[in-house]
C-alpha positions in Angstrom: 3.5 90.5 -127.9 6.2 90.3 -125.7 10.2 89.3 -126.9 11.7 86.5 -125.5 15.2 87.8 -123.3 18.6 86.9 -124.4 20.6 84.9 -121.8 22.5 88.3 -121.4 19.4 89.9 -120.8 18.2 87.2 -118.2 21.5 87.6 -116.2 21.2 91.3 -116.1 17.6 90.9 -114.9 18.8 88.6 -112.4 21.8 90.3 -110.7 19.6 94.0 -111.0 16.9 91.7 -109.1 19.8 90.7 -106.1 21.4 93.9 -105.9 18.0 95.6 -105.3 17.0 93.1 -103.0 13.7 91.8 -104.4 14.3 88.9 -103.8 10.4 87.5 -104.6 10.6 88.5 -107.9 13.9 85.7 -109.2 12.6 82.8 -109.1 10.2 83.6 -112.2 13.4 83.9 -114.1 13.8 80.4 -113.9 11.9 77.3 -115.5 10.3 75.0 -113.4 13.0 72.3 -113.9 15.9 74.2 -113.0 19.1 72.9 -111.5 21.3 75.2 -109.8 24.3 74.2 -108.4 26.3 76.7 -105.7 29.7 74.9 -106.9 32.2 76.0 -104.1 29.4 76.5 -101.4 31.5 74.9 -98.4 28.8 73.2 -96.0 25.4 73.4 -97.4 23.2 71.9 -100.0 25.1 72.5 -103.3 22.6 71.8 -105.4 18.9 73.1 -105.7 15.8 71.4 -108.0 13.2 73.6 -109.3 11.6 76.4 -109.0 9.2 76.0 -105.8 12.9 75.0 -104.4 14.6 78.6 -105.0 11.3 80.3 -104.2 12.0 78.8 -100.6 15.6 79.7 -100.9 15.0 83.3 -102.0 12.3 84.2 -99.4 14.9 82.6 -96.5 17.8 85.1 -97.8 15.3 87.7 -98.0 14.0 87.5 -94.8 17.5 87.0 -93.4 20.7 88.1 -94.8 22.2 91.2 -93.6 23.9 91.7 -96.7 23.9 95.0 -99.0 24.9 94.0 -102.6 26.0 96.0 -105.3 27.6 94.7 -108.0 31.0 96.0 -109.9 33.4 94.9 -112.5 29.9 93.0 -114.4 31.3 91.2 -117.7 29.0 88.9 -119.6 30.6 86.8 -122.2 28.7 84.7 -124.6 30.0 80.9 -125.9 29.4 78.9 -128.9 26.3 77.8 -127.4 23.9 79.9 -127.7 21.9 79.2 -124.5 24.8 79.9 -122.8 26.5 83.0 -120.9 29.1 83.4 -118.4 29.3 86.1 -116.3 31.6 87.5 -113.9 31.7 90.3 -111.7 32.4 91.3 -108.1 30.1 92.2 -105.5 30.4 95.6 -103.2 29.2 93.8 -99.7 28.3 96.0 -96.8 27.7 93.8 -94.1 24.8 95.4 -91.8 25.4 93.7 -88.8 29.1 93.5 -88.6 29.5 97.0 -90.3 32.6 95.4 -92.4 32.6 96.5 -96.5 34.7 94.3 -98.6 34.5 92.5 -102.1 33.3 89.2 -103.3 33.9 87.4 -106.3 31.5 85.6 -108.5 31.0 83.7 -111.7 28.0 82.2 -112.8 27.4 79.9 -115.8 24.2 79.9 -116.9 22.0 78.3 -119.5 18.7 80.0 -120.6 16.1 78.7 -122.9 13.1 80.8 -124.0 14.2 83.5 -121.7 14.1 81.1 -118.1 17.0 79.7 -116.5 17.5 76.1 -117.0 20.8 75.4 -115.5 23.1 77.6 -113.8 26.8 76.6 -111.6 27.1 79.3 -109.3 30.7 80.2 -108.0 30.2 82.2 -105.5 33.9 83.4 -102.7 31.5 82.2 -99.8 34.8 82.4 -97.7 35.1 86.4 -98.2 31.2 86.2 -97.1 31.5 84.4 -93.9 35.1 86.3 -93.0 33.0 89.4 -93.6 30.2 88.0 -91.5 32.3 86.9 -88.3 31.6 83.4 -89.3 35.0 81.7 -89.4 34.8 80.0 -86.4 31.2 78.4 -87.3 32.3 77.4 -90.6 34.9 75.5 -88.9 33.0 74.0 -86.7 30.6 73.1 -88.8 33.5 71.6 -91.5 34.7 69.5 -88.6 31.2 68.5 -87.9 31.1 67.2 -91.2 34.2 65.5 -91.4 33.8 63.3 -88.0 30.5 62.2 -89.7 
């Protein structure tokens, strides 16, 4: 009989899958009705609902991401709520297109129930990722278009 993973274990499994580039396996860590919010996403959607939506998102990342990620400075804090952990870490990022290597800070607040992520609020340094990929002018144009719309 397999034991249910703790919230801390689920986070580490998620981070391991991301840094190893095993995106096709990540959706299995999420509940069917999961809600993920990417709070600091500058222009794209900030809320994703359901495992199926995440599967599509992870498939897109796997097919198109020019990033190699390794995690450093990982700290996972447990809270008064046994379902919730707060994780802080930095990604050491290598951008295969621009050749740049840089760091991007991250915080994630996960609610894990029965070994599956049911809620996640993600705070990633999107600006570092955009600048590292020479995407600042595209970001400004997207933000300008969003302001005019």
